All heavy atoms as an XYZ file, in Angstrom:
875
protein
N      41.046    -12.005     24.733
C      39.632    -12.253     24.974
C      39.194    -11.626     26.284
O      38.193    -10.986     26.363
C      39.390    -13.731     24.934
C      37.928    -14.099     25.058
S      37.154    -13.893     23.460
C      36.063    -15.242     23.462
N      39.961    -11.842     27.324
C      39.655    -11.280     28.629
C      39.649     -9.762     28.614
O      38.834     -9.134     29.248
C      40.595    -11.800     29.680
N      40.602     -9.205     27.879
C      40.711     -7.729     27.738
C      39.490     -7.158     27.067
O      38.944     -6.142     27.438
C      41.963     -7.331     26.991
C      42.213     -5.849     26.948
C      42.381     -5.212     28.297
O      42.924     -5.837     29.198
O      41.920     -4.082     28.456
N      38.983     -7.860     26.023
C      37.780     -7.425     25.339
C      36.555     -7.456     26.255
O      35.779     -6.512     26.285
C      37.508     -8.241     24.070
C      36.272     -7.795     23.319
C      35.995     -8.619     22.088
O      36.764     -9.511     21.774
N      34.911     -8.357     21.448
N      36.421     -8.512     27.008
C      35.324     -8.648     27.949
C      35.401     -7.543     29.003
O      34.367     -6.952     29.414
C      35.347    -10.017     28.617
N      36.591     -7.247     29.468
C      36.805     -6.236     30.453
C      36.394     -4.841     29.893
O      35.728     -4.055     30.541
C      38.256     -6.207     30.870
C      38.613     -5.406     32.087
C      40.088     -5.657     32.393
C      40.586     -4.732     33.444
N      42.000     -4.941     33.735
N      36.778     -4.589     28.627
C      36.429     -3.313     27.979
C      34.923     -3.234     27.772
O      34.321     -2.196     28.008
C      37.186     -3.199     26.652
C      36.979     -1.871     25.939
C      37.823     -1.678     24.723
N      37.812     -2.809     23.785
C      38.844     -3.667     23.607
N      39.966     -3.512     24.274
N      38.721     -4.653     22.745
N      34.284     -4.324     27.359
C      32.845     -4.315     27.129
C      32.097     -4.046     28.485
O      31.142     -3.304     28.508
C      32.368     -5.597     26.526
C      32.767     -5.737     25.077
C      32.443     -7.135     24.445
O      31.776     -7.940     25.144
O      32.863     -7.358     23.318
N      32.580     -4.684     29.557
C      31.936     -4.460     30.866
C      32.112     -2.964     31.275
O      31.200     -2.360     31.778
C      32.580     -5.361     31.931
C      32.090     -5.054     33.270
C      32.817     -4.559     34.304
C      30.750     -5.152     33.798
N      32.048     -4.348     35.414
C      30.774     -4.708     35.109
C      29.571     -5.551     33.228
C      29.605     -4.707     35.901
C      28.435     -5.531     34.021
C      28.456     -5.120     35.348
N      33.318     -2.416     31.040
C      33.541     -1.023     31.365
C      32.588     -0.108     30.564
O      31.995      0.797     31.118
C      34.991     -0.621     31.070
C      35.341      0.799     31.395
C      36.813      1.060     31.145
N      36.988      2.479     30.922
C      37.152      3.029     29.707
N      37.221      2.277     28.632
N      37.277      4.309     29.575
N      32.451     -0.401     29.269
C      31.529      0.379     28.416
C      30.108      0.295     28.969
O      29.397      1.299     29.047
C      31.587     -0.104     26.977
C      32.791      0.438     26.188
O      33.556      1.203     26.786
O      32.950     -0.011     25.060
N      29.661     -0.864     29.283
C      28.281     -1.088     29.819
C      28.114     -0.276     31.095
O      27.071      0.285     31.322
C      27.999     -2.554     30.068
C      27.890     -3.357     28.841
C      26.585     -3.095     28.120
N      26.729     -3.501     26.756
C      26.358     -2.837     25.700
N      25.758     -1.698     25.835
N      26.603     -3.253     24.474
N      29.098     -0.296     31.951
C      28.996      0.390     33.234
C      28.973      1.921     33.001
O      28.150      2.583     33.641
C      30.273      0.070     34.118
C      30.112      0.539     35.480
C      29.140     -0.350     36.240
N      28.900      0.234     37.514
C      27.725      0.324     38.135
N      26.668     -0.258     37.563
N      27.572      0.891     39.262
N      29.722      2.434     32.045
C      29.654      3.829     31.728
C      28.302      4.221     31.102
O      27.748      5.202     31.467
C      30.789      4.219     30.773
C      32.219      4.111     31.328
C      33.238      4.252     30.225
C      32.434      5.141     32.398
N      27.825      3.387     30.205
C      26.539      3.605     29.613
C      25.454      3.612     30.682
O      24.568      4.481     30.712
C      26.258      2.622     28.459
C      27.168      2.899     27.273
C      24.773      2.676     28.034
C      27.157      1.808     26.193
N      25.530      2.645     31.577
C      24.551      2.567     32.686
C      24.528      3.853     33.506
O      23.453      4.397     33.820
C      24.852      1.375     33.609
C      24.062      1.429     34.878
C      22.717      1.059     34.919
C      24.645      1.895     36.069
C      21.988      1.131     36.096
C      23.910      1.978     37.264
C      22.600      1.587     37.243
N      25.689      4.358     33.838
C      25.769      5.584     34.629
C      25.115      6.759     33.922
O      24.377      7.579     34.546
C      27.196      5.898     35.008
C      27.794      5.020     36.036
C      29.202      5.398     36.346
C      29.774      4.490     37.438
N      31.143      4.935     37.824
N      25.312      6.873     32.638
C      24.716      7.955     31.853
C      23.205      7.784     31.830
O      22.472      8.711     32.075
C      25.294      7.990     30.419
C      26.769      8.448     30.444
C      24.459      8.854     29.477
C      27.501      8.238     29.149
N      22.765      6.570     31.557
C      21.300      6.292     31.488
C      20.667      6.515     32.838
O      19.630      7.182     32.931
C      21.087      4.864     30.991
C      21.445      4.733     29.522
C      19.598      4.427     31.217
C      21.513      3.352     29.000
N      21.233      6.034     33.886
C      20.703      6.148     35.232
C      20.497      7.616     35.613
O      19.480      8.048     36.121
C      21.624      5.466     36.222
C      21.249      5.598     37.678
C      19.969      4.870     38.062
C      19.761      4.985     39.543
N      18.376      5.084     39.889
N      21.501      8.418     35.321
C      21.454      9.879     35.639
C      20.246     10.506     34.912
O      19.457     11.265     35.514
C      22.757     10.559     35.257
C      22.738     12.028     35.515
C      24.055     12.629     35.067
C      24.007     14.154     35.167
N      25.160     14.792     34.551
N      20.117     10.233     33.615
C      19.038     10.885     32.852
C      17.661     10.312     33.190
O      16.683     11.078     33.222
C      19.352     10.725     31.359
C      20.541     11.462     30.890
C      20.562     12.981     31.191
O      19.446     13.579     31.188
O      21.657     13.542     31.387
N      17.576      9.012     33.430
C      16.295      8.436     33.832
C      15.834      8.966     35.153
O      14.669      9.312     35.376
C      16.368      6.879     33.878
C      16.623      6.289     32.483
C      15.126      6.310     34.526
C      15.463      6.373     31.496
N      16.761      9.137     36.133
C      16.448      9.711     37.413
C      15.984     11.177     37.299
O      15.064     11.581     37.995
C      17.596      9.573     38.406
C      17.787      8.169     38.925
O      16.958      7.273     38.605
O      18.781      7.945     39.656
N      16.632     11.931     36.425
C      16.143     13.296     36.182
C      14.759     13.322     35.575
O      13.962     14.155     35.924
C      17.124     14.053     35.276
C      18.387     14.500     35.944
C      19.192     15.564     35.211
C      19.608     15.168     33.855
N      20.546     16.111     33.211
N      14.499     12.420     34.673
C      13.176     12.279     34.048
C      12.152     11.909     35.109
O      11.059     12.474     35.116
C      13.276     11.219     32.949
C      12.078     10.945     32.114
C      11.195     11.836     31.655
C      11.644      9.674     31.615
N      10.228     11.232     30.883
C      10.505      9.877     30.838
C      12.163      8.372     31.753
C       9.853      8.833     30.217
C      11.528      7.359     31.097
C      10.368      7.578     30.354
N      12.474     10.947     35.913
C      11.641     10.524     37.079
C      10.162     10.310     36.711
O       9.304     10.987     37.286
C      11.812     11.567     38.209
C      11.230     11.068     39.513
O      10.980      9.901     39.728
N      10.989     12.009     40.431
N       9.899      9.380     35.843
C       8.468      9.125     35.490
C       7.660      8.756     36.739
O       8.145      8.062     37.656
C       8.541      7.963     34.523
C       9.881      7.366     34.636
C      10.816      8.418     35.171
N       6.448      9.237     36.751
C       5.510      9.041     37.892
C       5.956      9.798     39.142
O       5.321      9.679     40.176
C       5.286      7.559     38.252
C       4.640      6.728     37.205
C       5.226      5.562     36.743
C       3.420      7.050     36.657
C       4.608      4.743     35.825
C       2.773      6.294     35.706
C       3.385      5.147     35.287
O       2.798      4.335     34.332
N       7.070     10.461     39.126
C       7.570     11.200     40.314
C       7.901     10.259     41.455
O       7.831     10.640     42.625
N       8.335      9.034     41.160
C       8.561      8.005     42.216
C       9.763      8.311     43.066
O       9.802      7.850     44.238
C       8.734      6.634     41.540
C       7.500      6.044     40.888
C       7.895      4.730     40.150
C       6.427      5.827     41.881
N      10.751      9.043     42.567
C      11.949      9.217     43.355
C      11.749     10.091     44.582
O      12.586     10.080     45.511
C      13.098      9.766     42.462
C      13.623      8.723     41.473
C      14.747      9.376     40.635
C      14.076      7.478     42.104
N      10.678     10.842     44.634
C      10.393     11.616     45.840
C       9.909     10.739     46.982
O      10.081     11.088     48.125
C       9.354     12.717     45.552
O       8.159     12.148     45.060
C       9.883     13.708     44.559
N       9.280      9.618     46.634
C       8.733      8.717     47.651
C       9.481      7.387     47.821
O       9.276      6.708     48.774
C       7.281      8.377     47.346
C       6.352      9.646     47.350
O       6.643     10.526     48.150
O       5.415      9.664     46.586
N      10.295      7.068     46.830
C      10.992      5.750     46.852
C      12.512      5.943     46.973
O      12.989      7.064     46.932
C      10.714      4.980     45.567
S       8.965      4.634     45.322
N      13.186      4.865     47.117
C      14.649      4.936     47.195
C      15.233      5.327     45.851
O      14.570      5.193     44.789
C      15.246      3.584     47.627
O      14.886      2.602     46.617
C      14.759      3.148     48.975
N      16.454      5.856     45.870
C      17.073      6.313     44.648
C      17.432      5.222     43.662
O      17.784      5.464     42.522
C      18.335      7.125     44.958
C      17.968      8.463     45.600
C      19.154      9.410     45.662
O      20.132      9.200     44.924
O      19.121     10.302     46.457
N      17.295      3.956     44.088
C      17.560      2.839     43.126
C      16.307      2.360     42.421
O      16.297      1.345     41.772
C      18.249      1.679     43.886
C      17.345      1.024     44.932
O      16.241      1.542     45.198
O      17.738     -0.008     45.431
N      15.223      3.175     42.520
C      13.943      2.788     41.950
C      14.074      2.370     40.466
O      13.437      1.396     40.041
C      12.936      3.927     42.098
C      11.588      3.649     41.488
C      10.832      2.493     42.148
O      11.072      2.257     43.388
O      10.056      1.842     41.462
N      14.781      3.092     39.675
C      14.884      2.778     38.259
C      16.154      2.075     37.830
O      16.517      2.009     36.634
C      14.704      4.076     37.464
C      13.406      4.784     37.693
C      13.385      6.059     38.223
C      12.174      4.149     37.431
C      12.152      6.700     38.453
C      11.001      4.775     37.653
C      10.977      6.046     38.176
N      16.894      1.499     38.799
C      18.132      0.792     38.493
C      17.905     -0.382     37.535
O      18.695     -0.563     36.598
C      18.810      0.311     39.750
C      19.577      1.439     40.469
O      19.455      2.608     40.063
O      20.270      1.118     41.430
N      16.875     -1.146     37.790
C      16.628     -2.358     36.949
C      16.342     -1.950     35.504
O      16.908     -2.561     34.565
N      15.531     -0.944     35.329
C      15.206     -0.478     33.967
C      16.441      0.145     33.320
O      16.711     -0.141     32.133
C      14.063      0.553     33.989
C      12.702     -0.015     34.384
C      12.476     -0.194     35.891
O      13.319      0.300     36.669
O      11.493     -0.820     36.264
N      17.199      0.942     34.069
C      18.379      1.556     33.536
C      19.418      0.518     33.135
O      20.078      0.625     32.098
C      18.980      2.535     34.545
O      18.087      3.579     34.805
N      19.588     -0.522     33.949
C      20.536     -1.587     33.636
C      20.119     -2.330     32.396
O      20.950     -2.648     31.535
C      20.636     -2.539     34.835
C      21.728     -3.582     34.638
C      21.880     -4.445     35.850
O      21.670     -3.968     37.032
O      22.265     -5.618     35.687
N      18.864     -2.634     32.272
C      18.377     -3.349     31.097
C      18.558     -2.527     29.818
O      19.015     -3.055     28.787
C      16.872     -3.719     31.247
O      16.413     -4.410     30.115
N      18.259     -1.220     29.890
C      18.465     -0.361     28.756
C      19.959     -0.357     28.377
O      20.329     -0.434     27.203
C      17.936      1.054     29.038
C      16.413      1.014     29.190
C      18.337      2.045     27.946
C      15.781      2.215     29.850
N      20.820     -0.225     29.367
C      22.244     -0.179     29.123
C      22.774     -1.461     28.474
O      23.685     -1.431     27.648
C      23.039      0.073     30.466
N      22.143     -2.593     28.778
C      22.565     -3.846     28.186
C      22.102     -3.962     26.719
O      22.656     -4.790     25.987
C      22.009     -5.030     28.978
C      22.584     -5.095     30.415
S      24.404     -5.181     30.440
C      24.698     -6.762     29.705
N      21.127     -3.151     26.357
C      20.562     -3.262     24.984
C      21.060     -2.198     23.999
O      20.767     -2.232     22.837
C      19.055     -3.249     25.024
C      18.484     -4.491     25.574
N      18.130     -4.627     26.909
C      18.170     -5.656     24.976
C      17.680     -5.839     27.097
N      17.705     -6.496     25.977
N      21.779     -1.179     24.504
C      22.229     -0.144     23.582
C      23.750     -0.103     23.584
O      24.418     -0.631     24.458
C      21.630      1.259     23.930
C      22.220      1.805     25.232
C      20.120      1.196     23.981
C      21.850      3.235     25.453
N      24.282      0.574     22.580
C      25.730      0.815     22.597
C      25.995      2.249     22.192
O      25.099      3.043     22.012
C      26.460     -0.185     21.634
C      26.039     -0.031     20.195
O      25.827      1.125     19.722
O      25.984     -1.073     19.490
N      27.297      2.579     22.127
C      27.702      3.966     21.908
C      27.231      4.539     20.592
O      27.145      5.777     20.419
C      29.216      4.063     21.984
C      29.791      3.803     23.358
C      30.410      2.637     23.725
C      29.751      4.640     24.507
N      30.751      2.715     25.084
C      30.373      3.935     25.551
C      29.238      5.930     24.748
C      30.525      4.466     26.816
C      29.411      6.476     25.997
C      30.042      5.746     27.034
N      26.866      3.696     19.633
C      26.463      4.162     18.302
C      24.936      4.299     18.123
O      24.509      4.699     17.066
C      27.066      3.209     17.243
C      28.565      3.218     17.289
O      29.163      4.239     17.355
N      29.119      2.017     17.287
N      24.157      3.971     19.127
C      22.718      4.064     19.012
C      22.270      5.527     18.768
O      22.822      6.427     19.390
C      22.041      3.508     20.239
C      21.558      2.101     20.122
C      22.342      1.126     19.540
C      20.328      1.715     20.607
C      21.911     -0.178     19.429
C      19.882      0.420     20.529
C      20.686     -0.535     19.911
O      20.246     -1.847     19.839
N      21.277      5.670     17.912
C      20.687      7.009     17.694
C      19.709      7.297     18.834
O      19.283      6.390     19.580
C      19.937      7.022     16.383
O      18.838      6.077     16.459
C      20.824      6.696     15.193
N      19.326      8.514     18.952
C      18.325      8.939     19.925
C      17.015      8.144     19.717
O      16.350      7.740     20.686
C      18.077     10.412     19.925
N      16.645      7.923     18.461
C      15.404      7.177     18.182
C      15.479      5.740     18.674
O      14.532      5.190     19.248
C      15.095      7.200     16.691
C      14.478      8.528     16.224
O      14.160      9.398     17.097
O      14.317      8.705     14.991
N      16.638      5.101     18.446
C      16.780      3.733     18.930
C      16.777      3.650     20.449
O      16.237      2.734     21.040
C      18.096      3.112     18.366
C      18.041      2.667     16.934
C      19.339      2.006     16.552
C      19.287      1.432     15.163
N      20.563      0.728     14.838
N      17.413      4.654     21.076
C      17.384      4.723     22.558
C      15.958      4.908     23.037
O      15.555      4.284     23.998
C      18.353      5.831     23.027
C      19.800      5.491     22.665
C      18.218      6.019     24.551
C      20.793      6.644     22.887
N      15.235      5.838     22.393
C      13.830      6.097     22.785
C      12.984      4.849     22.695
O      12.194      4.511     23.602
C      13.228      7.169     21.954
N      13.182      4.057     21.620
C      12.422      2.789     21.427
C      12.810      1.799     22.549
O      11.924      1.155     23.114
C      12.777      2.228     20.064
C      12.223      0.836     19.807
C      10.752      0.844     19.518
C      10.295     -0.512     18.981
N       9.449     -1.233     19.925
N      14.069      1.746     22.862
C      14.515      0.846     23.949
C      13.918      1.263     25.296
O      13.462      0.439     26.059
C      16.078      0.814     24.028
O      16.567      0.466     22.726
C      16.554     -0.183     25.040
N      13.924      2.552     25.587
C      13.349      3.050     26.822
C      11.843      2.756     26.857
O      11.296      2.269     27.867
C      13.570      4.597     26.985
C      15.024      4.898     27.136
C      12.741      5.159     28.152
C      15.389      6.367     26.994
N      11.143      3.064     25.742
C       9.725      2.776     25.665
C       9.388      1.306     25.916
O       8.507      0.990     26.719
C       9.199      3.197     24.303
O       7.838      2.865     24.163
N      10.125      0.455     25.283
C       9.927     -0.992     25.460
C      10.147     -1.433     26.900
O       9.344     -2.162     27.460
C      10.823     -1.823     24.516
C      10.457     -1.644     23.040
O       9.407     -1.137     22.741
O      11.295     -2.092     22.224
N      11.234     -0.975     27.481
C      11.589     -1.401     28.863
C      10.610     -0.858     29.905
O      10.136     -1.614     30.752
C      13.004     -0.931     29.202
C      13.447     -1.318     30.578
C      13.481     -2.845     30.768
O      13.817     -3.583     29.815
O      13.187     -3.280     31.903
N      10.274      0.434     29.800
C       9.356      0.973     30.804
C       7.898      0.443     30.613
O       7.166      0.272     31.566
C       9.384      2.491     30.787
C      10.500      3.001     31.700
C      11.804      3.084     31.228
C      10.244      3.375     33.009
C      12.814      3.545     32.029
C      11.225      3.845     33.813
C      12.533      3.942     33.359
N       7.516      0.202     29.358
C       6.177     -0.391     29.129
C       6.147     -1.798     29.726
O       5.139     -2.153     30.351
C       5.860     -0.408     27.619
O       5.815      0.928     27.137
C       4.498     -1.049     27.347
N       7.216     -2.571     29.521
C       7.281     -3.872     30.097
C       7.235     -3.831     31.646
O       6.506     -4.592     32.263
C       8.581     -4.589     29.640
C       8.820     -6.000     30.171
C       7.773     -6.946     29.638
C      10.208     -6.467     29.827
N       7.989     -2.918     32.214
C       8.051     -2.793     33.703
C       6.754     -2.289     34.333
O       6.349     -2.759     35.380
C       9.173     -1.890     34.117
O      10.446     -2.501     33.801
N       6.122     -1.298     33.710
C       4.983     -0.626     34.313
C       3.679     -0.862     33.630
O       2.615     -0.500     34.126
C       5.264      0.897     34.400
C       6.394      1.237     35.358
C       7.644      1.424     34.855
C       6.142      1.362     36.688
C       8.696      1.787     35.734
C       7.188      1.688     37.587
C       8.490      1.910     37.057
N       3.721     -1.479     32.440
C       2.468     -1.811     31.723
C       1.669     -0.618     31.286
O       0.461     -0.714     31.113
N       2.328      0.521     31.084
C       1.596      1.742     30.699
C       2.094      2.221     29.373
O       2.997      3.084     29.301
C       1.838      2.797     31.819
C       0.976      4.027     31.677
O       0.410      4.242     30.596
O       0.844      4.774     32.660
N       1.526      1.750     28.302
C       1.954      2.117     26.950
C       1.796      3.596     26.693
O       2.649      4.209     26.032
C       1.202      1.299     25.864
C       1.625      1.660     24.506
C       2.858      1.234     23.968
C       0.864      2.486     23.705
C       3.252      1.601     22.692
C       1.260      2.884     22.417
C       2.458      2.427     21.950
N       0.716      4.224     27.177
C       0.514      5.636     26.899
C       1.573      6.491     27.590
O       2.105      7.426     26.978
C      -0.888      6.064     27.378
C      -2.023      5.461     26.591
O      -1.813      5.196     25.379
O      -3.077      5.218     27.155
N       1.887      6.178     28.819
C       2.894      6.957     29.565
C       4.279      6.780     28.917
O       5.069      7.721     28.897
C       2.917      6.455     31.009
C       3.983      7.047     31.830
S       3.640      8.781     32.292
C       4.953      9.127     33.454
N       4.551      5.618     28.367
C       5.888      5.304     27.869
C       5.885      5.035     26.356
O       6.651      4.228     25.885
C       6.473      4.118     28.634
C       6.578      4.407     30.104
C       5.764      3.750     30.997
C       7.400      5.411     30.580
C       5.803      4.036     32.345
C       7.444      5.706     31.953
C       6.668      4.986     32.851
N       5.094      5.785     25.663
C       5.091      5.698     24.197
C       6.434      6.163     23.671
O       7.201      6.847     24.375
C       3.964      6.548     23.590
O       4.247      7.929     23.788
N       6.728      5.771     22.458
C       7.970      6.226     21.805
C       8.114      7.755     21.923
O       9.138      8.260     22.339
C       8.024      5.761     20.350
C       9.145      6.390     19.590
C      10.399      5.831     19.645
C       8.946      7.534     18.797
C      11.452      6.385     18.937
C       9.981      8.062     18.098
C      11.262      7.522     18.169
N       7.059      8.444     21.578
C       7.061      9.885     21.543
C       7.381     10.466     22.930
O       8.116     11.443     23.058
C       5.736     10.407     21.073
C       5.691     11.913     20.865
C       4.375     12.375     20.278
C       4.321     13.854     20.093
N       3.053     14.312     19.539
N       6.863      9.865     23.986
C       7.099     10.364     25.324
C       8.505     10.102     25.835
O       8.932     10.720     26.817
C       6.058      9.827     26.317
O       6.285      8.448     26.512
N       9.209      9.219     25.191
C      10.550      8.853     25.585
C      11.638      9.560     24.776
O      12.851      9.467     25.123
C      10.755      7.332     25.483
S       9.667      6.435     26.577
N      11.259     10.293     23.740
C      12.255     10.947     22.863
C      13.126     11.955     23.599
O      14.340     11.958     23.449
C      11.571     11.558     21.646
C      12.511     12.457     20.892
C      11.007     10.498     20.724
N      12.545     12.774     24.440
C      13.349     13.819     25.075
C      14.385     13.240     26.005
O      15.559     13.683     26.012
C      12.475     14.867     25.805
O      11.816     14.253     26.890
N      14.056     12.225     26.799
C      15.057     11.627     27.675
C      16.079     10.858     26.852
O      17.271     10.869     27.176
C      14.401     10.690     28.757
C      13.817      9.430     28.174
C      15.429     10.358     29.823
N      15.673     10.246     25.734
C      16.649      9.595     24.830
C      17.616     10.578     24.241
O      18.824     10.313     24.117
C      15.890      8.835     23.754
N      17.129     11.758     23.861
C      18.013     12.785     23.314
C      18.980     13.239     24.387
O      20.190     13.479     24.062
C      17.176     13.963     22.800
C      16.448     13.634     21.520
C      15.492     14.682     21.040
O      15.127     15.584     21.883
O      15.092     14.634     19.873
N      18.544     13.364     25.596
C      19.458     13.747     26.699
C      20.548     12.657     26.907
O      21.735     13.002     27.135
C      18.702     13.964     28.022
C      17.859     15.200     27.989
O      18.063     16.087     27.141
N      16.902     15.274     28.871
N      20.150     11.393     26.838
C      21.094     10.286     26.982
C      22.116     10.348     25.812
O      23.304     10.239     26.031
C      20.377      8.958     27.022
C      19.634      8.809     28.323
C      21.355      7.788     26.843
C      18.652      7.608     28.420
N      21.648     10.515     24.598
C      22.506     10.580     23.438
C      23.482     11.752     23.559
O      24.666     11.613     23.298
C      21.652     10.716     22.150
C      22.425     10.767     20.832
C      23.077      9.473     20.453
N      24.482      9.532     20.852
C      25.249      8.448     20.961
N      24.813      7.282     20.709
N      26.503      8.583     21.310
N      22.999     12.930     23.973
C      23.847     14.113     24.156
C      24.911     13.826     25.237
O      26.084     14.202     25.065
C      23.027     15.319     24.605
C      22.195     15.881     23.460
O      22.391     15.516     22.291
O      21.290     16.693     23.778
N      24.504     13.176     26.310
C      25.475     12.858     27.416
C      26.496     11.874     26.912
O      27.688     11.936     27.269
C      24.764     12.326     28.629
O      23.973     13.292     29.232
N      26.082     10.863     26.123
C      27.007      9.908     25.536
C      27.987     10.616     24.606
O      29.215     10.361     24.660
C      26.248      8.802     24.827
C      25.509      7.854     25.772
S      24.415      6.713     24.937
C      25.567      5.573     24.242
N      27.472     11.493     23.771
C      28.352     12.231     22.869
C      29.380     13.092     23.615
O      30.539     13.137     23.260
C      27.536     13.100     21.901
C      26.753     12.304     20.887
O      27.098     11.143     20.638
O      25.798     12.875     20.332
N      28.927     13.730     24.656
C      29.780     14.571     25.473
C      30.864     13.718     26.082
O      32.073     14.077     26.087
C      28.995     15.304     26.554
C      29.859     16.172     27.437
C      30.188     17.456     27.079
C      30.314     15.681     28.664
C      30.987     18.245     27.887
C      31.134     16.443     29.466
C      31.462     17.741     29.103
O      32.250     18.515     29.894
N      30.484     12.576     26.617
C      31.466     11.673     27.240
C      32.508     11.201     26.228
O      33.684     11.245     26.475
C      30.755     10.461     27.859
C      31.725      9.551     28.590
C      32.114      9.826     29.903
C      32.242      8.481     27.950
C      33.029      9.032     30.509
C      33.196      7.635     28.571
C      33.559      7.959     29.871
N      32.046     10.791     25.055
C      32.960     10.320     23.972
C      33.917     11.435     23.593
O      35.108     11.220     23.492
C      32.171      9.816     22.765
C      31.459      8.518     23.143
C      33.114      9.617     21.593
C      30.409      8.116     22.084
N      33.407     12.636     23.413
C      34.240     13.771     23.002
C      35.302     14.120     24.031
O      36.390     14.527     23.685
C      33.311     14.971     22.718
C      34.074     16.198     22.247
C      33.127     17.356     21.976
C      33.950     18.555     21.586
N      33.093     19.742     21.479
N      34.934     13.963     25.326
C      35.813     14.422     26.388
C      36.570     13.285     27.085
O      37.075     13.478     28.180
C      35.036     15.257     27.361
C      34.554     16.532     26.741
O      35.358     17.371     26.397
N      33.268     16.621     26.531
N      36.601     12.101     26.486
C      37.277     10.982     27.145
C      38.241     10.377     26.152
O      38.367     10.817     24.960
C      36.281      9.939     27.613
O      35.772      9.200     26.518
N      38.900      9.334     26.549
C      39.809      8.604     25.626
C      39.114      7.544     24.821
O      39.738      6.878     24.046
C      40.900      7.999     26.494
C      41.751      9.057     27.180
C      42.829      8.402     28.020
N      43.463      9.428     28.834
C      44.676      9.876     28.610
N      45.359      9.425     27.653
N      45.177     10.784     29.421
N      37.819      7.374     25.046
C      37.055      6.352     24.298
C      36.881      6.864     22.869
O      36.463      7.944     22.640
C      35.699      6.064     24.944
C      35.850      5.378     26.252
C      34.799      5.225     24.003
C      34.545      5.061     26.948
N      37.182      5.986     21.929
C      36.975      6.344     20.525
C      35.987      5.317     19.968
O      36.238      4.130     19.979
C      38.312      6.252     19.752
C      39.359      7.203     20.259
C      38.939      8.608     20.083
C      40.036      9.587     20.590
N      39.515     10.747     21.186
N      34.860      5.778     19.551
C      33.793      4.936     18.994
C      33.665      5.151     17.536
O      33.787      6.183     17.026
C      32.483      5.126     19.718
C      32.587      4.840     21.204
C      32.815      3.390     21.389
C      33.140      3.108     22.815
N      33.748      1.897     23.120
């Protein structure tokens, strides 16, 4: 049981790192030029807690849209359609990580 919890925590941490990197590159509102680099940590952490290695880009985009709309209250800025490209980048990074690591999903 403890080993499974440890593995799940490791997976969440790895997913968070992938999401954080792509969200920071996306940098909605251009906030990272004026704010600290942890600006989107809360959103990235929440997204990482809601997705897993098997999520499609569409499911990831929906999760991003929901989280950023909740955080910033801007449905137009964070519509599903506007989140698809960053979700695809996250999915690609997750696939790359899976292919090049010992994780088998």
